[in-house]
C-alpha positions in Angstrom: 11.9 -172.3 129.2 15.5 -173.4 128.8 17.7 -171.4 126.5 18.4 -173.2 123.2 21.1 -173.4 120.6 19.7 -172.2 117.2 20.9 -174.0 114.1 23.4 -172.3 111.9 21.8 -170.1 109.3 23.8 -171.9 106.6 25.5 -175.3 106.1 28.6 -176.2 108.0 30.7 -176.1 104.9 29.1 -172.9 103.5 32.0 -170.7 104.5 34.7 -172.8 102.9 37.5 -172.3 102.1 37.9 -169.5 104.6 36.3 -171.3 107.6 36.4 -175.1 107.3 33.5 -177.5 107.9 35.2 -179.3 110.8 35.8 -176.0 112.6 32.2 -174.9 112.2 30.9 -178.2 113.5 33.1 -178.1 116.5 32.6 -174.4 117.2 28.8 -174.5 116.9 27.8 -177.9 118.0 30.3 -178.4 120.9 31.6 -175.0 122.1 28.4 -173.0 121.7 26.3 -175.8 122.9 28.4 -176.0 126.1 27.8 -172.3 126.8 24.1 -172.9 126.5 24.1 -176.0 128.7 26.1 -174.3 131.4 23.9 -171.2 131.3 20.8 -173.3 131.7 22.4 -175.1 134.7 23.1 -171.8 136.3 19.6 -170.4 135.7 18.1 -173.6 137.1 19.4 -172.5 140.5 17.5 -169.2 140.2 14.3 -169.9 138.2 13.1 -166.3 138.6 15.7 -165.3 136.0 14.5 -167.7 133.4 12.1 -165.1 131.9 15.0 -162.9 131.0 16.7 -163.0 127.6 20.4 -164.0 127.6 21.1 -160.4 126.4 19.3 -159.0 129.5 21.3 -161.3 131.8 24.7 -160.0 130.5 23.6 -156.4 130.3 22.9 -156.4 134.1 25.5 -158.7 135.6 25.5 -156.8 138.9 21.9 -157.9 139.4 22.7 -161.6 138.9 23.0 -163.6 142.2 26.7 -163.9 143.2 26.7 -167.7 143.2 26.0 -167.8 139.4 27.3 -164.4 138.3 30.6 -165.7 136.9 28.9 -168.5 135.0 26.4 -166.1 133.5 29.2 -163.8 132.5 31.2 -166.5 130.8 28.5 -168.9 129.5 25.8 -166.2 129.0 28.4 -164.1 127.2 29.5 -167.0 125.1 25.9 -167.7 124.1 25.2 -164.1 123.2 28.5 -163.5 121.4 28.2 -166.6 119.3 24.6 -166.0 118.4 25.7 -162.7 117.0 28.8 -164.2 115.3 27.0 -166.7 113.2 24.7 -164.0 111.8 27.7 -161.8 110.9 28.8 -164.3 108.3 27.3 -165.7 105.2 28.2 -167.7 102.1 29.6 -165.6 99.3 29.9 -162.7 101.7 32.7 -160.3 102.0 33.7 -157.6 99.6 33.5 -153.9 100.3 30.9 -152.6 102.7 27.9 -150.8 101.2 25.1 -148.6 102.6 25.3 -146.5 105.8 28.0 -148.6 107.5 30.3 -147.9 104.4 29.8 -144.2 104.8 30.4 -144.3 108.5 33.6 -146.3 108.1 34.9 -143.8 105.5 34.1 -140.9 107.8 35.7 -142.4 110.9 38.6 -144.4 109.4 39.3 -142.8 106.0 38.6 -145.9 103.9 37.7 -149.5 104.3 41.2 -150.8 103.9 42.4 -148.6 106.7 39.6 -149.8 108.9 40.2 -153.4 108.1 44.0 -153.0 108.8 43.3 -151.4 112.2 40.7 -153.9 113.2 43.0 -156.8 112.4 46.0 -155.2 114.1 43.9 -154.5 117.2 42.3 -157.9 117.4 45.4 -159.9 116.7 47.0 -158.4 119.8 44.1 -159.5 122.1 46.1 -161.5 124.7 44.8 -165.1 125.0 41.2 -165.8 124.2 38.7 -163.0 123.3 36.9 -161.0 120.7 37.4 -158.0 118.4 34.4 -155.7 118.1 33.2 -152.6 116.2 30.9 -150.4 118.3 29.2 -147.0 117.8 29.7 -144.6 120.6 29.2 -140.8 120.8 28.5 -140.7 117.0 31.6 -142.5 116.0 32.7 -146.1 115.2 35.3 -147.5 117.6 37.3 -150.8 117.6 37.5 -152.5 121.0 38.4 -156.0 122.3 37.1 -158.1 125.1 38.7 -160.9 127.0 37.3 -164.4 127.2 33.5 -164.3 126.5 33.0 -160.8 127.9 30.5 -158.9 125.7 30.3 -155.1 125.0 26.6 -155.4 126.1 27.9 -155.7 129.7 29.5 -152.2 129.3 26.3 -150.7 127.8 27.7 -150.9 124.3 26.0 -152.5 121.2 28.3 -154.7 119.0 27.9 -154.0 115.3 30.6 -156.4 114.1 32.7 -158.9 115.9 35.2 -161.6 115.3 36.0 -164.5 117.6 39.7 -165.0 118.3 39.5 -167.9 120.7 41.7 -170.7 119.3 38.7 -173.0 118.8 37.5 -170.5 116.1 40.5 -171.0 113.8 43.1 -173.5 115.1 42.1 -176.6 113.1 42.8 -174.7 109.8 45.1 -171.8 110.7 47.0 -173.3 113.7 48.8 -170.4 115.5 48.4 -168.0 112.6 45.7 -165.8 114.0 46.5 -163.0 111.6 45.9 -165.2 108.6 42.5 -166.2 110.0 41.6 -162.5 110.6 42.5 -161.7 107.0 40.5 -164.5 105.6 37.5 -163.8 107.7 36.6 -160.7 105.7 35.7 -162.9 102.8 32.6 -164.2 104.7 31.4 -161.0 106.4 27.6 -160.3 106.1 27.4 -156.6 105.4 23.6 -156.7 105.2 23.4 -157.9 108.8 26.1 -155.4 109.9 24.0 -152.6 108.4 21.0 -153.8 110.3 23.0 -153.8 113.5 24.4 -150.3 112.7 20.9 -149.0 112.3 20.0 -150.4 115.7 23.1 -148.9 117.3 22.3 -145.5 115.8 18.9 -145.7 117.5 20.2 -146.4 120.9 
């Protein structure tokens, strides 16, 4: 069965004014759809892989046939990363974290403002296209970045939180002001989903 693009879990304009409707339509319907289309085209060449989830494909890139490995890395990664990304946001989100993730942020970064500052500073420096991520490794939260559509899953890491800093994620509204987009993004963060992902990471 071909991989499919799930609908957004909220309306295109639901994250206004922080992320605009036009960006959401372009980002989800065009960019994410292209990753899904290209991944399906690659898997058509090796139908034995079709039973695997996109997450399994990118977790084990070395097992992917060489002729489609780069496409799976890029388009499979794009599909996985964006599927996570839409869930990490919600209307009327943001505010301070609560629950277990709040306690872990305090333990590892001192306080939420310090964490947010470090995450933004680290992610704004990602050269070219890529992502900023929060992972849980060896009992501690860590901030990492990946280039292009590379995913922490390919490194054996489980992303708890992530933000897309490809230009298509913000350029219509913020132009070249990546830092402004990063600052605004915290107003739509879905801490309930992040706590669920943190619980999963703790269990791995």
